[in-house]
VEXDREN-2710 file (C-alpha; in Angstrom, 1 decimal):
% VEXDREN-2710
k/r/px/py/pz
1/MET/9.4/-12.8/17.1
2/ASN/9.1/-9.0/17.2
3/LEU/8.1/-6.2/14.8
4/ARG/8.6/-2.4/15.1
5/ILE/5.1/-1.0/15.0
6/ALA/4.4/2.7/14.2
7/GLU/0.7/2.5/15.1
8/ILE/-2.3/0.2/15.5
9/PHE/-5.8/1.8/15.1
10/THR/-9.3/1.0/14.0
11/SER/-10.8/3.0/11.2
12/ILE/-12.6/2.7/7.8
13/GLN/-10.7/1.3/4.8
14/GLY/-10.5/4.3/2.5
15/GLU/-9.0/2.8/-0.6
16/GLY/-9.5/-0.1/-3.1
17/GLU/-12.0/-2.9/-3.3
18/ARG/-12.6/-3.0/0.5
19/LEU/-13.5/0.6/0.5
20/GLY/-15.7/1.5/3.5
21/VAL/-15.1/-1.7/5.5
22/PRO/-14.3/-1.2/9.2
23/SER/-10.7/-2.4/9.7
24/VAL/-7.9/-2.6/12.2
25/PHE/-4.7/-1.2/10.7
26/VAL/-1.3/-2.5/11.8
27/ARG/1.4/-0.2/10.5
28/VAL/4.8/-1.8/10.5
29/SER/7.7/0.6/10.7
30/GLY/10.5/0.4/8.2
31/CYS/10.8/0.5/4.4
32/ASN/13.2/-0.4/1.6
33/LEU/11.9/2.6/-0.6
34/ARG/11.9/6.3/0.0
35/CYS/9.1/7.8/-2.1
36/ARG/9.3/11.5/-2.6
37/TRP/5.6/11.9/-1.8
38/CYS/5.4/9.3/1.0
39/ASP/2.4/10.1/3.2
40/THR/3.7/8.0/6.1
41/PRO/7.3/9.2/6.5
42/TYR/7.2/8.0/10.2
43/ALA/7.2/4.5/8.8
44/SER/9.8/5.0/6.1
45/TRP/12.0/8.0/6.0
46/ASN/12.1/8.2/9.8
47/PRO/10.8/4.9/11.2
48/GLU/9.1/5.3/14.6
49/GLY/7.5/3.1/17.1
50/PRO/8.4/0.4/19.7
51/VAL/9.6/-3.1/18.9
52/ARG/6.8/-5.3/20.1
53/PRO/6.3/-9.1/20.4
54/VAL/4.0/-10.5/17.7
55/SER/1.8/-12.0/20.5
56/ASP/1.1/-8.5/21.9
57/ILE/0.2/-7.2/18.5
58/LEU/-2.3/-10.1/18.0
59/ASP/-3.8/-9.5/21.4
60/GLU/-4.4/-5.8/20.6
61/VAL/-6.0/-6.6/17.2
62/ALA/-8.3/-9.2/18.8
63/ALA/-9.4/-6.7/21.5
64/ALA/-10.7/-4.4/18.7
65/GLY/-13.4/-6.9/17.8
66/VAL/-13.1/-6.2/14.0
67/ARG/-12.8/-8.9/11.4
68/ASP/-10.9/-7.0/8.7
69/VAL/-7.2/-6.3/9.4
70/VAL/-4.9/-4.3/7.1
71/VAL/-1.2/-4.9/7.6
72/THR/0.6/-1.9/6.1
73/GLY/3.8/0.1/6.4
74/GLY/6.4/1.1/5.5
75/GLU/7.0/-2.2/3.8
76/PRO/5.6/-5.0/6.0
77/MET/6.9/-7.8/3.8
78/LEU/10.5/-6.9/4.7
79/PHE/10.5/-8.3/8.1
80/ASP/10.6/-12.0/9.3
81/GLY/8.1/-11.1/12.1
82/ILE/5.4/-10.6/9.5
83/GLU/5.1/-14.4/9.0
84/PRO/4.0/-15.3/12.5
85/LEU/1.8/-12.2/12.6
86/LEU/0.0/-13.2/9.4
87/HIS/-0.3/-16.8/10.4
88/GLY/-1.7/-15.7/13.8
89/LEU/-4.3/-13.4/12.2
90/ALA/-5.4/-16.2/9.8
91/ALA/-5.8/-18.6/12.7
92/HIS/-8.1/-16.0/14.5
93/GLY/-10.3/-15.9/11.4
94/HIS/-9.5/-12.3/10.2
95/PHE/-9.8/-11.2/6.6
96/VAL/-6.3/-9.9/6.0
97/THR/-5.2/-7.3/3.5
98/VAL/-1.5/-6.7/3.2
99/GLU/-0.4/-3.4/1.6
100/THR/3.0/-3.7/-0.1
101/ALA/5.1/-2.1/-2.9
102/GLY/5.6/-5.6/-4.3
103/THR/9.4/-5.7/-3.9
104/VAL/9.6/-8.6/-1.4
105/TYR/8.0/-12.1/-1.9
106/ARG/6.9/-14.3/1.0
107/ASP/4.7/-17.4/1.2
108/VAL/2.2/-16.3/3.9
109/PRO/-1.6/-16.4/4.4
110/ILE/-3.1/-13.3/2.7
111/ASP/-6.7/-12.8/1.7
112/LEU/-6.1/-9.7/-0.4
113/LEU/-2.7/-8.4/-1.6
114/SER/-2.9/-4.7/-2.1
115/VAL/0.1/-3.9/-4.2
116/SER/1.3/-0.3/-5.0
117/PRO/4.1/-0.6/-7.5
118/LYS/6.1/2.7/-7.5
119/LEU/6.4/4.7/-10.7
120/ALA/9.1/7.1/-11.7
121/ASN/7.2/9.9/-10.0
122/SER/8.1/8.3/-6.6
123/THR/11.9/8.6/-7.0
124/PRO/13.4/10.9/-4.4
125/ASP/16.0/13.6/-5.0
126/ASP/17.9/12.5/-2.0
127/PRO/21.3/11.3/-3.4
128/ASP/21.7/8.7/-0.7
129/TRP/18.5/7.0/-1.7
130/ARG/17.8/7.7/-5.4
131/GLU/19.9/4.9/-6.9
132/ARG/18.8/2.3/-4.3
133/HIS/15.1/3.3/-4.6
134/GLU/15.3/3.0/-8.4
135/ALA/17.0/-0.4/-8.3
136/THR/14.5/-1.8/-5.8
137/ARG/11.3/-0.5/-7.5
138/SER/12.5/-1.6/-10.9
139/ASP/13.0/-5.3/-10.0
140/LEU/9.7/-6.9/-11.0
141/ASN/10.5/-10.5/-10.2
142/PRO/9.1/-10.4/-6.6
143/LEU/5.9/-8.7/-8.0
144/ARG/5.5/-11.5/-10.6
145/GLN/5.7/-14.1/-7.9
146/LEU/3.2/-12.3/-5.6
147/LEU/0.6/-11.8/-8.4
148/ALA/0.9/-15.5/-9.4
149/GLN/0.0/-16.6/-5.8
150/TYR/-2.4/-14.1/-4.3
151/ARG/-5.8/-12.5/-5.0
152/TYR/-4.6/-8.9/-5.7
153/GLN/-5.3/-5.4/-6.6
154/LEU/-2.8/-3.0/-8.1
155/LYS/-2.9/0.6/-6.8
156/PHE/-1.0/3.3/-8.7
157/VAL/-0.6/6.8/-7.4
158/VAL/-0.9/9.2/-10.4
159/ASP/-0.5/13.0/-10.7
160/PRO/-2.4/14.2/-13.7
161/ASP/-0.7/17.6/-13.4
162/VAL/2.7/16.2/-14.3
163/ASP/3.3/14.1/-17.5
164/LEU/0.1/11.9/-17.5
165/ALA/1.2/10.4/-20.8
166/GLY/4.4/9.3/-19.3
167/GLN/2.7/7.7/-16.3
168/ASP/0.2/6.1/-18.6
169/ALA/2.9/4.5/-20.7
170/GLU/4.8/3.3/-17.6
171/ILE/1.7/1.6/-16.1
172/SER/0.9/-0.1/-19.4
173/ARG/4.5/-1.4/-19.7
174/LEU/4.4/-2.7/-16.1
175/LEU/1.1/-4.5/-16.6
176/GLU/2.3/-6.2/-19.8
177/SER/5.6/-7.2/-18.1
178/VAL/4.0/-8.8/-15.1
179/GLY/0.9/-10.2/-16.9
180/ALA/-1.7/-8.2/-14.9
181/LEU/-5.2/-7.3/-16.0
182/ALA/-6.4/-3.7/-16.4
183/SER/-9.5/-4.7/-14.4
184/LYS/-7.2/-5.2/-11.3
185/VAL/-5.9/-1.6/-11.5
186/MET/-6.9/1.0/-8.9
187/ILE/-5.9/4.6/-9.7
188/MET/-5.4/7.0/-6.8
189/ALA/-4.7/10.7/-7.4
190/GLU/-1.6/11.9/-5.7
191/GLY/-2.4/14.3/-2.8
192/THR/-3.0/14.6/0.9
193/ASP/-6.0/16.9/1.1
194/SER/-9.5/16.5/-0.2
195/GLU/-9.5/19.5/-2.5
196/THR/-6.4/18.3/-4.4
197/LEU/-7.6/14.7/-4.4
198/HIS/-11.0/15.7/-5.8
199/ARG/-9.6/18.0/-8.5
200/ARG/-7.0/15.5/-9.7
201/GLY/-9.6/12.7/-9.5
202/ARG/-11.8/14.6/-11.9
203/ALA/-8.9/15.1/-14.2
204/LEU/-8.2/11.3/-14.2
205/ALA/-11.8/10.1/-14.6
206/LEU/-12.0/10.1/-18.4
207/TRP/-8.5/8.5/-18.7
208/CYS/-9.6/5.7/-16.3
209/ILE/-12.7/5.1/-18.4
210/GLU/-10.6/4.8/-21.5
211/ARG/-8.1/2.4/-20.0
212/GLY/-10.6/0.3/-18.0
213/TYR/-9.0/1.2/-14.7
214/ARG/-10.9/1.8/-11.5
215/LEU/-10.6/5.2/-9.9
216/THR/-10.5/4.9/-6.1
217/PRO/-10.7/7.8/-3.6
218/ARG/-8.9/8.2/-0.4
219/PHE/-12.1/8.2/1.6
220/HIS/-10.3/8.4/5.0
221/VAL/-8.8/11.8/4.0
222/ASP/-12.4/13.0/3.3
223/LEU/-13.6/11.7/6.6
224/PHE/-10.7/12.6/8.9
225/GLY/-8.1/14.7/6.9
226/ASN/-4.5/13.6/6.5
227/THR/-4.0/12.6/10.1
228/ARG/-2.4/9.7/11.8
229/GLY/-4.5/7.0/13.3
230/THR/-7.2/7.2/10.7
END
């Protein structure tokens, strides 16, 4: 079984409840969404990377000597090769986080499901993708299945400069629809540089306190900038 891999690298987890943990990142290339603000277009809008045997991927991860593995994308749950990869990682004793938009359900070994449901602010202007993106992100049935099975965190990308009230209402409706708790919500400011992230994070802090959400930074951007392989 094979997977197209955009990159594999070792860094520090910069987001969510595993913030600061040394981790090997396996970025699967290919996505069923086309977010307007996507920060990894080389794994979605223009998928890059060689198609590699899962066995080779497992060998490279093992060579890093790091327990935590983050399988990300793109959308890693799209591809059948993700199943032998996750089973192999589990067999080697790794703590595995899978980063997903929650649009595809699979029954696989996952220690932490890091779900980033896409809000209306993600919808692209591209006419070839807009309708498909909307239909995919709006189908909440796979997300309900995933949340019922796995330990999870919900990460939402929010821009306080553009209709925060609308994004607030959309998050509330989604949480109610899928039966998720506010305490599971991680809010990330939209942005790809430290100055913007910090400014928008300050603007979101009081709102997060009021809603009982957790405000999470993008620590890797502070450490390394918005660069690949970090």
